[in-house]
PyMOL Python script that loads the backbone (N, CA, C, O; Angstrom):
from pymol import cmd

cmd.read_pdbstr("""\
ATOM      1  N   MET A   1     -10.956  28.540  11.367  1.00  0.00           N
ATOM      2  CA  MET A   1     -10.583  30.244  11.069  1.00  0.00           C
ATOM      3  C   MET A   1      -9.819  30.100   9.835  1.00  0.00           C
ATOM      4  O   MET A   1      -8.771  29.563  10.190  1.00  0.00           O
ATOM      5  N   GLU A   2      -9.782  30.295   8.562  1.00  0.00           N
ATOM      6  CA  GLU A   2      -8.923  30.699   7.152  1.00  0.00           C
ATOM      7  C   GLU A   2      -8.333  31.712   7.345  1.00  0.00           C
ATOM      8  O   GLU A   2      -8.686  32.709   7.974  1.00  0.00           O
ATOM      9  N   SER A   3      -6.885  31.375   6.508  1.00  0.00           N
ATOM     10  CA  SER A   3      -5.640  32.770   6.374  1.00  0.00           C
ATOM     11  C   SER A   3      -4.872  32.609   5.077  1.00  0.00           C
ATOM     12  O   SER A   3      -3.969  31.816   4.809  1.00  0.00           O
ATOM     13  N   ASN A   4      -5.255  33.238   4.581  1.00  0.00           N
ATOM     14  CA  ASN A   4      -3.980  32.981   3.404  1.00  0.00           C
ATOM     15  C   ASN A   4      -3.217  34.200   3.366  1.00  0.00           C
ATOM     16  O   ASN A   4      -3.400  35.385   3.646  1.00  0.00           O
ATOM     17  N   ILE A   5      -2.135  33.346   2.837  1.00  0.00           N
ATOM     18  CA  ILE A   5      -0.598  35.001   2.991  1.00  0.00           C
ATOM     19  C   ILE A   5      -0.478  34.532   1.620  1.00  0.00           C
ATOM     20  O   ILE A   5      -0.850  33.506   1.052  1.00  0.00           O
ATOM     21  N   ARG A   6       0.468  36.106   1.062  1.00  0.00           N
ATOM     22  CA  ARG A   6       1.048  35.821  -0.098  1.00  0.00           C
ATOM     23  C   ARG A   6       2.592  35.372   0.653  1.00  0.00           C
ATOM     24  O   ARG A   6       2.870  35.689   1.810  1.00  0.00           O
ATOM     25  N   ILE A   7       3.359  34.709  -0.107  1.00  0.00           N
ATOM     26  CA  ILE A   7       4.626  34.740   0.231  1.00  0.00           C
ATOM     27  C   ILE A   7       5.730  34.493  -1.061  1.00  0.00           C
ATOM     28  O   ILE A   7       5.690  33.563  -1.867  1.00  0.00           O
ATOM     29  N   LYS A   8       6.823  35.716  -1.004  1.00  0.00           N
ATOM     30  CA  LYS A   8       7.734  35.613  -2.109  1.00  0.00           C
ATOM     31  C   LYS A   8       8.999  34.950  -2.254  1.00  0.00           C
ATOM     32  O   LYS A   8       9.601  34.932  -1.180  1.00  0.00           O
ATOM     33  N   GLY A   9       9.437  34.560  -2.918  1.00  0.00           N
ATOM     34  CA  GLY A   9      10.502  33.362  -3.136  1.00  0.00           C
ATOM     35  C   GLY A   9      11.061  31.850  -3.490  1.00  0.00           C
ATOM     36  O   GLY A   9      12.172  31.321  -3.521  1.00  0.00           O
ATOM     37  N   MET A  10       9.432  31.354  -3.790  1.00  0.00           N
ATOM     38  CA  MET A  10       9.014  29.884  -4.068  1.00  0.00           C
ATOM     39  C   MET A  10       9.117  30.315  -5.861  1.00  0.00           C
ATOM     40  O   MET A  10       8.562  31.138  -6.588  1.00  0.00           O
ATOM     41  N   SER A  11      10.098  29.300  -6.021  1.00  0.00           N
ATOM     42  CA  SER A  11      10.812  28.965  -6.919  1.00  0.00           C
ATOM     43  C   SER A  11      10.434  27.438  -7.637  1.00  0.00           C
ATOM     44  O   SER A  11      10.521  27.220  -8.846  1.00  0.00           O
ATOM     45  N   CYS A  12      10.184  26.870  -7.049  1.00  0.00           N
ATOM     46  CA  CYS A  12      10.350  25.441  -7.247  1.00  0.00           C
ATOM     47  C   CYS A  12       9.384  24.192  -6.449  1.00  0.00           C
ATOM     48  O   CYS A  12       9.116  24.515  -5.291  1.00  0.00           O
ATOM     49  N   GLN A  13       8.934  23.102  -6.789  1.00  0.00           N
ATOM     50  CA  GLN A  13       8.202  21.890  -6.060  1.00  0.00           C
ATOM     51  C   GLN A  13       8.575  21.728  -4.366  1.00  0.00           C
ATOM     52  O   GLN A  13       8.007  21.458  -3.308  1.00  0.00           O
ATOM     53  N   HIS A  14      10.397  22.210  -5.072  1.00  0.00           N
ATOM     54  CA  HIS A  14      10.689  21.914  -3.143  1.00  0.00           C
ATOM     55  C   HIS A  14      10.599  22.850  -2.319  1.00  0.00           C
ATOM     56  O   HIS A  14      10.589  22.592  -1.115  1.00  0.00           O
ATOM     57  N   CYS A  15      10.485  24.553  -2.929  1.00  0.00           N
ATOM     58  CA  CYS A  15      10.127  25.606  -1.833  1.00  0.00           C
ATOM     59  C   CYS A  15       8.545  24.859  -1.713  1.00  0.00           C
ATOM     60  O   CYS A  15       8.449  24.715  -0.495  1.00  0.00           O
ATOM     61  N   VAL A  16       7.594  24.453  -2.164  1.00  0.00           N
ATOM     62  CA  VAL A  16       6.427  24.730  -2.147  1.00  0.00           C
ATOM     63  C   VAL A  16       6.481  23.519  -1.330  1.00  0.00           C
ATOM     64  O   VAL A  16       5.439  23.804  -0.740  1.00  0.00           O
ATOM     65  N   MET A  17       6.839  22.341  -0.767  1.00  0.00           N
ATOM     66  CA  MET A  17       7.428  21.237   0.334  1.00  0.00           C
ATOM     67  C   MET A  17       7.787  21.887   1.626  1.00  0.00           C
ATOM     68  O   MET A  17       7.443  21.671   2.788  1.00  0.00           O
ATOM     69  N   THR A  18       8.566  22.731   1.079  1.00  0.00           N
ATOM     70  CA  THR A  18       8.772  23.536   2.515  1.00  0.00           C
ATOM     71  C   THR A  18       8.224  24.447   2.977  1.00  0.00           C
ATOM     72  O   THR A  18       8.876  24.989   3.870  1.00  0.00           O
ATOM     73  N   VAL A  19       6.782  25.110   2.652  1.00  0.00           N
ATOM     74  CA  VAL A  19       6.483  26.177   3.276  1.00  0.00           C
ATOM     75  C   VAL A  19       5.239  24.939   3.872  1.00  0.00           C
ATOM     76  O   VAL A  19       4.549  24.955   4.891  1.00  0.00           O
ATOM     77  N   THR A  20       5.316  24.088   2.927  1.00  0.00           N
ATOM     78  CA  THR A  20       3.914  23.411   3.283  1.00  0.00           C
ATOM     79  C   THR A  20       4.697  22.824   4.998  1.00  0.00           C
ATOM     80  O   THR A  20       4.171  22.957   6.103  1.00  0.00           O
ATOM     81  N   LYS A  21       5.631  22.385   4.784  1.00  0.00           N
ATOM     82  CA  LYS A  21       6.092  21.587   5.934  1.00  0.00           C
ATOM     83  C   LYS A  21       6.269  23.087   7.222  1.00  0.00           C
ATOM     84  O   LYS A  21       5.706  23.192   8.312  1.00  0.00           O
ATOM     85  N   THR A  22       7.190  24.001   6.596  1.00  0.00           N
ATOM     86  CA  THR A  22       6.726  24.650   7.995  1.00  0.00           C
ATOM     87  C   THR A  22       4.900  25.470   8.408  1.00  0.00           C
ATOM     88  O   THR A  22       4.784  26.222   9.376  1.00  0.00           O
ATOM     89  N   ILE A  23       4.098  25.243   7.799  1.00  0.00           N
ATOM     90  CA  ILE A  23       3.331  25.868   7.941  1.00  0.00           C
ATOM     91  C   ILE A  23       2.443  24.227   9.126  1.00  0.00           C
ATOM     92  O   ILE A  23       1.715  24.394  10.105  1.00  0.00           O
ATOM     93  N   VAL A  24       2.674  23.512   8.814  1.00  0.00           N
ATOM     94  CA  VAL A  24       1.732  22.164   8.948  1.00  0.00           C
ATOM     95  C   VAL A  24       2.795  21.844  10.202  1.00  0.00           C
ATOM     96  O   VAL A  24       2.563  20.776  10.770  1.00  0.00           O
ATOM     97  N   SER A  25       3.598  22.391  10.565  1.00  0.00           N
ATOM     98  CA  SER A  25       4.533  22.340  11.873  1.00  0.00           C
ATOM     99  C   SER A  25       4.202  22.994  12.976  1.00  0.00           C
ATOM    100  O   SER A  25       4.732  22.635  14.027  1.00  0.00           O
ATOM    101  N   LEU A  26       3.099  24.279  12.981  1.00  0.00           N
ATOM    102  CA  LEU A  26       2.568  24.779  13.507  1.00  0.00           C
ATOM    103  C   LEU A  26       1.053  24.190  14.558  1.00  0.00           C
ATOM    104  O   LEU A  26       0.061  23.893  13.891  1.00  0.00           O
ATOM    105  N   GLU A  27       0.946  24.059  16.013  1.00  0.00           N
ATOM    106  CA  GLU A  27      -0.113  23.121  16.276  1.00  0.00           C
ATOM    107  C   GLU A  27      -1.602  23.890  16.142  1.00  0.00           C
ATOM    108  O   GLU A  27      -1.787  24.902  16.818  1.00  0.00           O
ATOM    109  N   GLY A  28      -2.256  23.580  15.592  1.00  0.00           N
ATOM    110  CA  GLY A  28      -3.564  23.566  15.443  1.00  0.00           C
ATOM    111  C   GLY A  28      -3.971  23.823  13.746  1.00  0.00           C
ATOM    112  O   GLY A  28      -5.147  23.943  13.403  1.00  0.00           O
ATOM    113  N   VAL A  29      -3.081  23.871  12.980  1.00  0.00           N
ATOM    114  CA  VAL A  29      -3.694  24.052  11.380  1.00  0.00           C
ATOM    115  C   VAL A  29      -3.839  22.638  10.905  1.00  0.00           C
ATOM    116  O   VAL A  29      -3.301  21.553  11.126  1.00  0.00           O
ATOM    117  N   THR A  30      -4.671  23.057  10.255  1.00  0.00           N
ATOM    118  CA  THR A  30      -5.072  22.126   8.957  1.00  0.00           C
ATOM    119  C   THR A  30      -4.957  22.395   7.184  1.00  0.00           C
ATOM    120  O   THR A  30      -4.856  23.464   6.582  1.00  0.00           O
ATOM    121  N   ASP A  31      -5.009  21.187   6.727  1.00  0.00           N
ATOM    122  CA  ASP A  31      -5.814  21.903   5.212  1.00  0.00           C
ATOM    123  C   ASP A  31      -4.828  23.033   4.528  1.00  0.00           C
ATOM    124  O   ASP A  31      -5.338  24.002   3.965  1.00  0.00           O
ATOM    125  N   VAL A  32      -3.567  22.892   4.590  1.00  0.00           N
ATOM    126  CA  VAL A  32      -2.863  23.940   4.142  1.00  0.00           C
ATOM    127  C   VAL A  32      -2.455  23.573   2.347  1.00  0.00           C
ATOM    128  O   VAL A  32      -1.917  22.584   1.850  1.00  0.00           O
ATOM    129  N   LYS A  33      -2.828  24.475   1.902  1.00  0.00           N
ATOM    130  CA  LYS A  33      -2.470  24.488   0.483  1.00  0.00           C
ATOM    131  C   LYS A  33      -1.500  25.674  -0.081  1.00  0.00           C
ATOM    132  O   LYS A  33      -1.616  26.899  -0.030  1.00  0.00           O
ATOM    133  N   VAL A  34      -0.488  24.818  -0.642  1.00  0.00           N
ATOM    134  CA  VAL A  34       0.562  26.381  -1.345  1.00  0.00           C
ATOM    135  C   VAL A  34       0.795  25.907  -2.320  1.00  0.00           C
ATOM    136  O   VAL A  34       1.109  24.751  -2.602  1.00  0.00           O
ATOM    137  N   SER A  35       0.516  27.669  -3.512  1.00  0.00           N
ATOM    138  CA  SER A  35       0.365  27.422  -4.430  1.00  0.00           C
ATOM    139  C   SER A  35       1.264  28.488  -5.805  1.00  0.00           C
ATOM    140  O   SER A  35       0.702  29.431  -6.362  1.00  0.00           O
ATOM    141  N   LEU A  36       2.759  28.026  -6.124  1.00  0.00           N
ATOM    142  CA  LEU A  36       3.466  28.172  -6.659  1.00  0.00           C
ATOM    143  C   LEU A  36       3.289  29.459  -7.546  1.00  0.00           C
ATOM    144  O   LEU A  36       3.758  30.588  -7.408  1.00  0.00           O
ATOM    145  N   GLU A  37       2.313  28.826  -8.670  1.00  0.00           N
ATOM    146  CA  GLU A  37       1.806  29.699  -9.451  1.00  0.00           C
ATOM    147  C   GLU A  37       1.228  31.234  -9.105  1.00  0.00           C
ATOM    148  O   GLU A  37       1.332  32.236  -9.812  1.00  0.00           O
ATOM    149  N   LYS A  38       0.636  31.114  -7.896  1.00  0.00           N
ATOM    150  CA  LYS A  38      -0.018  32.472  -6.951  1.00  0.00           C
ATOM    151  C   LYS A  38       0.388  33.282  -6.069  1.00  0.00           C
ATOM    152  O   LYS A  38      -0.024  34.372  -5.675  1.00  0.00           O
ATOM    153  N   GLY A  39       2.172  31.922  -5.507  1.00  0.00           N
ATOM    154  CA  GLY A  39       3.059  32.580  -4.512  1.00  0.00           C
ATOM    155  C   GLY A  39       2.394  32.765  -3.467  1.00  0.00           C
ATOM    156  O   GLY A  39       2.614  33.823  -2.878  1.00  0.00           O
ATOM    157  N   GLU A  40       1.475  31.915  -2.946  1.00  0.00           N
ATOM    158  CA  GLU A  40       0.155  32.081  -1.695  1.00  0.00           C
ATOM    159  C   GLU A  40       0.594  30.720  -1.329  1.00  0.00           C
ATOM    160  O   GLU A  40       1.217  29.846  -1.931  1.00  0.00           O
ATOM    161  N   ALA A  41      -0.032  30.834   0.085  1.00  0.00           N
ATOM    162  CA  ALA A  41      -0.554  29.951   0.500  1.00  0.00           C
ATOM    163  C   ALA A  41      -2.104  29.915   1.642  1.00  0.00           C
ATOM    164  O   ALA A  41      -2.300  30.778   2.498  1.00  0.00           O
ATOM    165  N   SER A  42      -2.877  28.943   1.430  1.00  0.00           N
ATOM    166  CA  SER A  42      -4.020  29.053   2.231  1.00  0.00           C
ATOM    167  C   SER A  42      -4.129  27.683   3.613  1.00  0.00           C
ATOM    168  O   SER A  42      -3.491  26.631   3.654  1.00  0.00           O
ATOM    169  N   PHE A  43      -4.916  28.080   4.370  1.00  0.00           N
ATOM    170  CA  PHE A  43      -4.796  27.398   5.943  1.00  0.00           C
ATOM    171  C   PHE A  43      -5.966  26.717   6.696  1.00  0.00           C
ATOM    172  O   PHE A  43      -6.992  27.114   6.145  1.00  0.00           O
ATOM    173  N   GLY A  44      -6.217  26.030   7.517  1.00  0.00           N
ATOM    174  CA  GLY A  44      -7.245  26.599   8.283  1.00  0.00           C
ATOM    175  C   GLY A  44      -6.222  26.124   9.694  1.00  0.00           C
ATOM    176  O   GLY A  44      -5.537  25.130   9.935  1.00  0.00           O
ATOM    177  N   HIS A  45      -6.551  27.480  10.486  1.00  0.00           N
ATOM    178  CA  HIS A  45      -5.679  26.518  11.609  1.00  0.00           C
ATOM    179  C   HIS A  45      -7.702  27.240  12.892  1.00  0.00           C
ATOM    180  O   HIS A  45      -8.836  27.586  12.563  1.00  0.00           O
ATOM    181  N   ASP A  46      -6.976  27.080  14.196  1.00  0.00           N
ATOM    182  CA  ASP A  46      -7.599  27.141  15.130  1.00  0.00           C
ATOM    183  C   ASP A  46      -7.611  28.884  15.625  1.00  0.00           C
ATOM    184  O   ASP A  46      -6.881  29.519  14.864  1.00  0.00           O
ATOM    185  N   SER A  47      -8.104  29.559  16.446  1.00  0.00           N
ATOM    186  CA  SER A  47      -7.606  31.068  16.944  1.00  0.00           C
ATOM    187  C   SER A  47      -6.803  31.369  17.407  1.00  0.00           C
ATOM    188  O   SER A  47      -6.435  32.543  17.448  1.00  0.00           O
ATOM    189  N   ASP A  48      -6.074  30.149  18.074  1.00  0.00           N
ATOM    190  CA  ASP A  48      -5.198  30.346  19.194  1.00  0.00           C
ATOM    191  C   ASP A  48      -3.251  30.198  18.455  1.00  0.00           C
ATOM    192  O   ASP A  48      -2.234  29.903  19.083  1.00  0.00           O
ATOM    193  N   ILE A  49      -3.406  30.540  16.976  1.00  0.00           N
ATOM    194  CA  ILE A  49      -2.528  30.498  16.248  1.00  0.00           C
ATOM    195  C   ILE A  49      -1.728  31.214  16.408  1.00  0.00           C
ATOM    196  O   ILE A  49      -2.347  32.212  16.777  1.00  0.00           O
ATOM    197  N   ASP A  50      -0.112  31.604  16.395  1.00  0.00           N
ATOM    198  CA  ASP A  50       0.079  32.539  16.948  1.00  0.00           C
ATOM    199  C   ASP A  50       1.300  32.866  15.461  1.00  0.00           C
ATOM    200  O   ASP A  50       2.374  32.323  15.203  1.00  0.00           O
ATOM    201  N   MET A  51       0.473  34.068  14.669  1.00  0.00           N
ATOM    202  CA  MET A  51       0.703  34.642  13.404  1.00  0.00           C
ATOM    203  C   MET A  51       2.017  35.013  13.237  1.00  0.00           C
ATOM    204  O   MET A  51       2.668  34.859  12.203  1.00  0.00           O
ATOM    205  N   ASN A  52       2.393  35.494  14.248  1.00  0.00           N
ATOM    206  CA  ASN A  52       3.727  35.843  14.249  1.00  0.00           C
ATOM    207  C   ASN A  52       5.118  34.896  14.881  1.00  0.00           C
ATOM    208  O   ASN A  52       6.188  35.034  15.475  1.00  0.00           O
ATOM    209  N   ASP A  53       4.530  34.218  14.478  1.00  0.00           N
ATOM    210  CA  ASP A  53       5.744  33.151  14.753  1.00  0.00           C
ATOM    211  C   ASP A  53       5.430  32.217  13.438  1.00  0.00           C
ATOM    212  O   ASP A  53       6.377  31.461  13.222  1.00  0.00           O
ATOM    213  N   LEU A  54       4.363  32.072  12.514  1.00  0.00           N
ATOM    214  CA  LEU A  54       4.981  31.462  11.283  1.00  0.00           C
ATOM    215  C   LEU A  54       5.190  32.241  10.614  1.00  0.00           C
ATOM    216  O   LEU A  54       5.497  31.833   9.494  1.00  0.00           O
ATOM    217  N   LEU A  55       5.179  33.717  10.785  1.00  0.00           N
ATOM    218  CA  LEU A  55       5.273  34.490   9.841  1.00  0.00           C
ATOM    219  C   LEU A  55       7.760  34.276   9.982  1.00  0.00           C
ATOM    220  O   LEU A  55       8.607  34.259   9.089  1.00  0.00           O
ATOM    221  N   ALA A  56       7.871  34.183  11.384  1.00  0.00           N
ATOM    222  CA  ALA A  56       9.372  34.199  11.887  1.00  0.00           C
ATOM    223  C   ALA A  56       9.577  32.648  10.689  1.00  0.00           C
ATOM    224  O   ALA A  56       9.706  32.701   9.466  1.00  0.00           O
ATOM    225  N   LYS A  57       9.559  31.946  11.183  1.00  0.00           N
ATOM    226  CA  LYS A  57       9.179  30.884  10.795  1.00  0.00           C
ATOM    227  C   LYS A  57       9.611  30.366   8.862  1.00  0.00           C
ATOM    228  O   LYS A  57      10.428  29.587   8.372  1.00  0.00           O
ATOM    229  N   LEU A  58       8.756  31.121   8.394  1.00  0.00           N
ATOM    230  CA  LEU A  58       8.919  31.311   6.608  1.00  0.00           C
ATOM    231  C   LEU A  58       9.871  32.010   6.511  1.00  0.00           C
ATOM    232  O   LEU A  58      10.673  31.528   5.712  1.00  0.00           O
ATOM    233  N   GLU A  59      10.373  33.454   7.178  1.00  0.00           N
ATOM    234  CA  GLU A  59      11.153  33.698   6.619  1.00  0.00           C
ATOM    235  C   GLU A  59      12.513  33.691   7.023  1.00  0.00           C
ATOM    236  O   GLU A  59      13.461  34.199   6.425  1.00  0.00           O
ATOM    237  N   LYS A  60      12.520  32.858   8.451  1.00  0.00           N
ATOM    238  CA  LYS A  60      13.564  31.840   8.281  1.00  0.00           C
ATOM    239  C   LYS A  60      14.859  30.822   7.428  1.00  0.00           C
ATOM    240  O   LYS A  60      16.081  30.694   7.350  1.00  0.00           O
ATOM    241  N   ALA A  61      13.086  30.053   6.707  1.00  0.00           N
ATOM    242  CA  ALA A  61      13.299  29.388   5.797  1.00  0.00           C
ATOM    243  C   ALA A  61      13.479  30.071   4.312  1.00  0.00           C
ATOM    244  O   ALA A  61      13.298  29.466   3.256  1.00  0.00           O
ATOM    245  N   GLY A  62      13.889  31.513   4.440  1.00  0.00           N
ATOM    246  CA  GLY A  62      14.105  31.941   3.638  1.00  0.00           C
ATOM    247  C   GLY A  62      13.073  32.596   2.212  1.00  0.00           C
ATOM    248  O   GLY A  62      13.325  32.878   1.041  1.00  0.00           O
ATOM    249  N   PHE A  63      11.935  32.628   3.010  1.00  0.00           N
ATOM    250  CA  PHE A  63      11.240  33.440   2.343  1.00  0.00           C
ATOM    251  C   PHE A  63      10.765  34.629   2.751  1.00  0.00           C
ATOM    252  O   PHE A  63      11.281  35.103   3.763  1.00  0.00           O
ATOM    253  N   GLU A  64       9.682  35.389   2.070  1.00  0.00           N
ATOM    254  CA  GLU A  64       9.409  36.590   2.252  1.00  0.00           C
ATOM    255  C   GLU A  64       8.004  36.578   2.274  1.00  0.00           C
ATOM    256  O   GLU A  64       7.414  35.721   1.615  1.00  0.00           O
ATOM    257  N   VAL A  65       7.350  37.449   2.972  1.00  0.00           N
ATOM    258  CA  VAL A  65       5.696  37.007   3.704  1.00  0.00           C
ATOM    259  C   VAL A  65       5.490  38.440   3.154  1.00  0.00           C
ATOM    260  O   VAL A  65       6.428  39.237   3.122  1.00  0.00           O
ATOM    261  N   GLY A  66       4.026  38.811   2.646  1.00  0.00           N
ATOM    262  CA  GLY A  66       3.215  39.609   2.619  1.00  0.00           C
ATOM    263  C   GLY A  66       2.927  40.393   1.141  1.00  0.00           C
ATOM    264  O   GLY A  66       2.060  41.263   1.062  1.00  0.00           O
TER     265      GLY A  66
END
""", "prot")
cmd.dss("prot")
cmd.show_as("cartoon", "prot")
cmd.util.cbc("prot")
cmd.orient("prot")
C-alpha cells in the first residue's frame, strides 16, 4: 500500500530528516519520500501499520498532520 500525508511545520532539511526518521521508525514502512516544497510525505507500508500511532509520533515531534 502507498500513503500520502500532508505535514505542516516543516521549514528546513532538518525537519525533513526528522519526519523521515519518524516514519521509518514504524515497522512495515518502506520507500519514504518527504517533500519540503510540497509539505507532504509519501511512503509504502503493509496493511498492519498503525496510522494513528504515526500521526501521534509526528505531532509529538512538533509537526501538524493534515
